[in-house]
DRENZA-470927 format. One line per field, with one value per residue (C-alpha): residue in three letters; x, y, z. Coordinates in steps of 0.02 Angstrom, whole numbers, plus 50000, padded with zeros to 5 digits. Example, Ala and Ser with C-alpha at 12.3 -4.5 7.8 and 13.67 -1.06 7.14 Angstrom:
<recs>
res <- (Ala / Ser)
u <- (50615 / 50684)
v <- (49775 / 49947)
w <- (50390 / 50357)
</recs>
This chain:
<recs>
res <- (Met / Gly / Val / Tyr / Ser / Leu / Glu / Arg / Tyr / Asp / Gln / Ile / Arg / Met / Gly / Glu / Arg / Gly / Ala / Trp / Val / Ser / Ile / Thr / Ala / Tyr / Ile / Ala / Leu / Ser / Val / Val / Lys / Ile / Ile / Thr / Gly / Gly / Ile / Thr / Gln / Ser / Gln / Ala / Leu / Ile / Ala / Asp / Gly / Ala / Asn / Asn / Ile / Thr / Asp / Met / Phe / Ala / Ser / Val / Ala / Val / Leu / Ile / Gly / Leu / Lys / Leu / Ser / Arg / Lys / Pro / Pro / Asp / Glu / Asn / His / Pro / Tyr / Gly / His / Phe / Arg / Ala / Glu / Thr / Val / Ala / Ser / Leu / Ile / Ala / Ser / Phe / Ile / Met / Leu / Ala / Val / Gly / Met / Gln / Val / Val / Ile / Gln / Ala / Phe / Arg / Ser / Val / Met / Gln / Gly / Val / Thr / Val / Thr / Pro / Asp / Ile / Thr / Ala / Gly / Trp / Ile / Ser / Leu / Val / Cys / Ala / Ala / Val / Met / Leu / Ala / Val / Tyr / Ser / Phe / Asn / Ser / Lys / Leu / Ala / Arg / Arg / Ile / Asn / Ser / Gln / Ala / Val / Met / Ala / Ala / Ala / Lys / Asp / Asn / Leu / Ser / Asp / Ala / Leu / Val / Ser / Val / Gly / Ala / Ala / Val / Gly / Ile / Phe / Gly / Ser / Arg / Leu / Gly / Leu / Met / Trp / Leu / Asp / Pro / Leu / Ala / Ala / Ile / Ile / Val / Gly / Leu / Leu / Ile / Cys / Arg / Thr / Gly / Trp / Gly / Ile / Phe / Arg / Glu / Ala / Ser / His / Asn / Leu / Thr / Asp / Gly / Phe / Asp / Lys / Asp / Gln / Leu / Asp / Lys / Leu / Gln / Asp / Thr / Ile / Gln / Ser / Ile / Pro / Gly / Val / Asp / Glu / Val / Lys / Asp / Ile / Lys / Ala / Arg / Thr / His / Gly / Ser / His / Val / Leu / Val / Asp / Val / Val / Ile / Leu / Val / Asp / Pro / Asp / Leu / Asn / Val / Val / Glu / Ser / His / Glu / Ile / Thr / Glu / Glu / Ile / Glu / Glu / Leu / Met / Trp / Arg / Lys / His / Lys / Ile / Arg / Asp / Val / His / Val / His / Ile / Glu / Pro / Val / Glu / Asn / Ile / Lys / Cys / Ser / Ser)
u <- (49580 / 49431 / 49421 / 49422 / 49578 / 49668 / 49612 / 49683 / 49851 / 49861 / 49826 / 49965 / 50084 / 50039 / 50066 / 50246 / 50279 / 50240 / 50362 / 50498 / 50469 / 50484 / 50642 / 50727 / 50682 / 50739 / 50908 / 50944 / 50885 / 50970 / 51138 / 51116 / 51060 / 51192 / 51336 / 51273 / 51236 / 51414 / 51489 / 51376 / 51382 / 51193 / 51130 / 50951 / 50994 / 51092 / 50947 / 50829 / 50943 / 50940 / 50750 / 50752 / 50862 / 50736 / 50596 / 50695 / 50704 / 50520 / 50482 / 50592 / 50495 / 50331 / 50397 / 50448 / 50280 / 50188 / 50289 / 50254 / 50071 / 50061 / 50101 / 49944 / 49856 / 49932 / 49897 / 49966 / 49894 / 49719 / 49677 / 49832 / 49986 / 49910 / 49965 / 50148 / 50147 / 50078 / 50220 / 50344 / 50269 / 50292 / 50476 / 50496 / 50421 / 50557 / 50691 / 50612 / 50595 / 50777 / 50845 / 50728 / 50790 / 50970 / 50941 / 50863 / 51005 / 51138 / 51054 / 51040 / 51224 / 51266 / 51163 / 51240 / 51416 / 51380 / 51406 / 51357 / 51403 / 51307 / 51264 / 51290 / 51133 / 51151 / 51085 / 50922 / 50894 / 50936 / 50803 / 50671 / 50715 / 50705 / 50537 / 50472 / 50534 / 50445 / 50284 / 50293 / 50319 / 50172 / 50061 / 50108 / 50081 / 49920 / 49843 / 49903 / 49833 / 49661 / 49662 / 49701 / 49616 / 49773 / 49790 / 49975 / 50018 / 49913 / 50008 / 50171 / 50103 / 50064 / 50241 / 50302 / 50201 / 50271 / 50448 / 50413 / 50354 / 50508 / 50619 / 50526 / 50554 / 50739 / 50748 / 50666 / 50796 / 50940 / 50880 / 50844 / 51021 / 51086 / 50991 / 51085 / 50968 / 51105 / 50995 / 50867 / 50966 / 50991 / 50813 / 50753 / 50857 / 50771 / 50600 / 50645 / 50699 / 50536 / 50437 / 50529 / 50481 / 50302 / 50287 / 50367 / 50249 / 50098 / 50150 / 50184 / 50015 / 49918 / 50015 / 49998 / 49813 / 49783 / 49886 / 49782 / 49622 / 49576 / 49447 / 49378 / 49207 / 49138 / 49180 / 49102 / 48942 / 48937 / 48955 / 48813 / 48701 / 48735 / 48684 / 48533 / 48469 / 48451 / 48271 / 48243 / 48368 / 48261 / 48407 / 48596 / 48624 / 48813 / 48951 / 49140 / 49276 / 49465 / 49600 / 49697 / 49837 / 49750 / 49585 / 49442 / 49359 / 49182 / 49082 / 48899 / 48749 / 48580 / 48401 / 48276 / 48096 / 48089 / 47969 / 48100 / 48166 / 48350 / 48352 / 48273 / 48393 / 48539 / 48481 / 48491 / 48671 / 48714 / 48635 / 48741 / 48901 / 48860 / 48817 / 48969 / 49082 / 48993 / 48986 / 49139 / 49250 / 49240 / 49227 / 49262 / 49095 / 49040 / 48853 / 48768 / 48578 / 48463 / 48272 / 48195 / 48072 / 48206 / 48293 / 48129 / 48077 / 48243 / 48241)
v <- (51202 / 51161 / 51150 / 50960 / 50960 / 51072 / 50957 / 50804 / 50887 / 50941 / 50762 / 50698 / 50825 / 50763 / 50584 / 50628 / 50650 / 50467 / 50418 / 50525 / 50448 / 50274 / 50319 / 50392 / 50241 / 50117 / 50203 / 50205 / 50028 / 49950 / 50024 / 49962 / 49789 / 49756 / 49818 / 49727 / 49571 / 49571 / 49593 / 49464 / 49346 / 49339 / 49297 / 49333 / 49509 / 49546 / 49481 / 49591 / 49740 / 49698 / 49694 / 49871 / 49929 / 49865 / 49947 / 50110 / 50103 / 50062 / 50212 / 50323 / 50262 / 50302 / 50475 / 50511 / 50447 / 50558 / 50710 / 50674 / 50647 / 50826 / 50893 / 50977 / 50912 / 50962 / 50936 / 50759 / 50713 / 50788 / 50673 / 50728 / 50625 / 50524 / 50357 / 50404 / 50327 / 50165 / 50157 / 50191 / 50049 / 49932 / 49978 / 49954 / 49780 / 49726 / 49786 / 49693 / 49530 / 49536 / 49568 / 49440 / 49303 / 49352 / 49336 / 49163 / 49103 / 49166 / 49080 / 48915 / 48925 / 48945 / 48790 / 48687 / 48740 / 48687 / 48857 / 48841 / 49005 / 49050 / 49237 / 49343 / 49370 / 49558 / 49530 / 49463 / 49615 / 49733 / 49645 / 49671 / 49855 / 49880 / 49791 / 49916 / 50062 / 49995 / 49970 / 50156 / 50201 / 50088 / 50176 / 50348 / 50301 / 50205 / 50353 / 50471 / 50359 / 50355 / 50543 / 50584 / 50429 / 50373 / 50195 / 50221 / 50277 / 50136 / 50012 / 50085 / 50067 / 49884 / 49861 / 49942 / 49816 / 49669 / 49735 / 49736 / 49555 / 49509 / 49582 / 49480 / 49324 / 49364 / 49381 / 49211 / 49133 / 49215 / 49167 / 48991 / 48970 / 49026 / 48878 / 48758 / 48758 / 48807 / 48789 / 48913 / 49071 / 49028 / 48964 / 49133 / 49215 / 49107 / 49152 / 49337 / 49322 / 49236 / 49372 / 49503 / 49410 / 49391 / 49578 / 49620 / 49503 / 49579 / 49755 / 49698 / 49613 / 49762 / 49890 / 49792 / 49763 / 49950 / 50000 / 49885 / 49965 / 49813 / 49838 / 49725 / 49658 / 49649 / 49832 / 49876 / 49787 / 49890 / 50051 / 49994 / 49955 / 50128 / 50214 / 50100 / 50151 / 50334 / 50390 / 50427 / 50296 / 50167 / 50054 / 50054 / 50005 / 50002 / 50044 / 50045 / 50097 / 50110 / 50165 / 50323 / 50333 / 50330 / 50385 / 50294 / 50352 / 50292 / 50297 / 50249 / 50246 / 50259 / 50247 / 50375 / 50426 / 50503 / 50637 / 50715 / 50883 / 50931 / 51010 / 50858 / 50740 / 50848 / 50841 / 50650 / 50659 / 50776 / 50655 / 50514 / 50615 / 50667 / 50491 / 50414 / 50534 / 50514 / 50324 / 50274 / 50430 / 50439 / 50610 / 50571 / 50506 / 50531 / 50501 / 50474 / 50481 / 50387 / 50377 / 50210 / 50219 / 50226 / 50071 / 49973 / 50021 / 49968 / 49798)
w <- (49523 / 49633 / 49821 / 49814 / 49705 / 49829 / 49970 / 49880 / 49849 / 50031 / 50085 / 49972 / 50048 / 50221 / 50163 / 50121 / 50307 / 50335 / 50197 / 50276 / 50447 / 50372 / 50275 / 50429 / 50534 / 50401 / 50377 / 50564 / 50596 / 50445 / 50497 / 50677 / 50624 / 50492 / 50600 / 50754 / 50652 / 50586 / 50759 / 50841 / 50689 / 50671 / 50497 / 50549 / 50607 / 50448 / 50344 / 50443 / 50408 / 50223 / 50234 / 50305 / 50160 / 50033 / 50132 / 50131 / 49940 / 49935 / 50046 / 49937 / 49785 / 49873 / 49921 / 49741 / 49681 / 49804 / 49749 / 49566 / 49608 / 49669 / 49496 / 49427 / 49270 / 49103 / 48918 / 48921 / 49091 / 49103 / 49249 / 49344 / 49393 / 49535 / 49461 / 49482 / 49656 / 49585 / 49458 / 49599 / 49700 / 49552 / 49541 / 49729 / 49717 / 49594 / 49715 / 49861 / 49762 / 49707 / 49882 / 49961 / 49845 / 49880 / 50069 / 50047 / 49934 / 50056 / 50204 / 50109 / 50066 / 50250 / 50292 / 50151 / 50203 / 50382 / 50460 / 50644 / 50726 / 50882 / 50879 / 51033 / 51137 / 51109 / 50933 / 51004 / 51115 / 50971 / 50866 / 51000 / 51021 / 50832 / 50831 / 50960 / 50854 / 50699 / 50797 / 50843 / 50659 / 50612 / 50739 / 50670 / 50487 / 50514 / 50607 / 50471 / 50334 / 50416 / 50441 / 50259 / 50185 / 50093 / 50030 / 49992 / 50168 / 50241 / 50134 / 50201 / 50377 / 50349 / 50285 / 50447 / 50546 / 50446 / 50479 / 50665 / 50655 / 50553 / 50690 / 50820 / 50714 / 50701 / 50890 / 50910 / 50796 / 50889 / 51063 / 51000 / 50935 / 51104 / 51178 / 51066 / 50916 / 50795 / 50642 / 50705 / 50660 / 50474 / 50469 / 50533 / 50395 / 50264 / 50336 / 50333 / 50151 / 50106 / 50196 / 50093 / 49934 / 49994 / 50029 / 49862 / 49769 / 49857 / 49807 / 49628 / 49614 / 49682 / 49578 / 49416 / 49453 / 49475 / 49324 / 49213 / 49280 / 49385 / 49521 / 49656 / 49604 / 49781 / 49810 / 49642 / 49694 / 49853 / 49753 / 49640 / 49790 / 49860 / 49697 / 49675 / 49848 / 49799 / 49766 / 49581 / 49519 / 49432 / 49385 / 49373 / 49192 / 49199 / 49323 / 49308 / 49428 / 49427 / 49545 / 49507 / 49634 / 49804 / 49730 / 49646 / 49486 / 49453 / 49291 / 49307 / 49191 / 49278 / 49214 / 49276 / 49244 / 49069 / 49131 / 49244 / 49187 / 49178 / 49351 / 49434 / 49346 / 49399 / 49580 / 49573 / 49512 / 49656 / 49780 / 49706 / 49722 / 49900 / 49958 / 49873 / 49966 / 50132 / 50125 / 50021 / 50022 / 49832 / 49750 / 49567 / 49504 / 49324 / 49306 / 49138 / 49140 / 49020 / 49020 / 49065 / 48920 / 48785 / 48849 / 48861 / 48685 / 48610 / 48693)
</recs>
């Protein structure tokens, strides 16, 4: 196992800390919100607590995925198990979509049944305190994600930020209902449910895109421009990229001067690998070299 492989596994291990921080925060906050929401009769706070439960399951799925990703390559997985976290994210998205729809349905039922209970103002203050806690968790995970260059941890951090905003929205609904706007609390619950569905859909779309080897064309063009800028690369004939967990794998075919010897051609590939890491933080680059003359003669 090379130095880079060891570095990647160490980064994944560090990423697990962020998942544990999120799980701990979600467990504590969901218990506080659901109990307080029940006591103060706040649908918005209960819905926010349900949101934290789904996020806890999502964080558990990410944690399991990260742990599986640290398994070394074997006969059946020569590229390693890095996509395990993507599969876990896909499972988590189904959980979030199901709970989000349930929250929306329950809030609509309350509106249709004419339930007009004014929640205690304590629920509003609890929501704001929980929002502050989630902002602290977001700050921790976003800094960790940047330090270890982890897309998975950064995605979790963004989810932490959205949870903080959801709590702020719940507080707005609660304070509004205290001012006589009785419909604002169930409306906030509906909005929270829709936000859960929106987050779940976003995770599903990204995970399914990555699992089917989808890759952003604009980013691929940037990678091609980087390779094309290297001296000795006459043309980039073909380039492909795919996401493998939190890492990007690139396959590129370049055309070079046919008079170059093996050593000179190899030096170009090393320059490509070095620049791709320095500029895009991509280590896994497979370079295939072809002479310009052969391509021109065959055309």
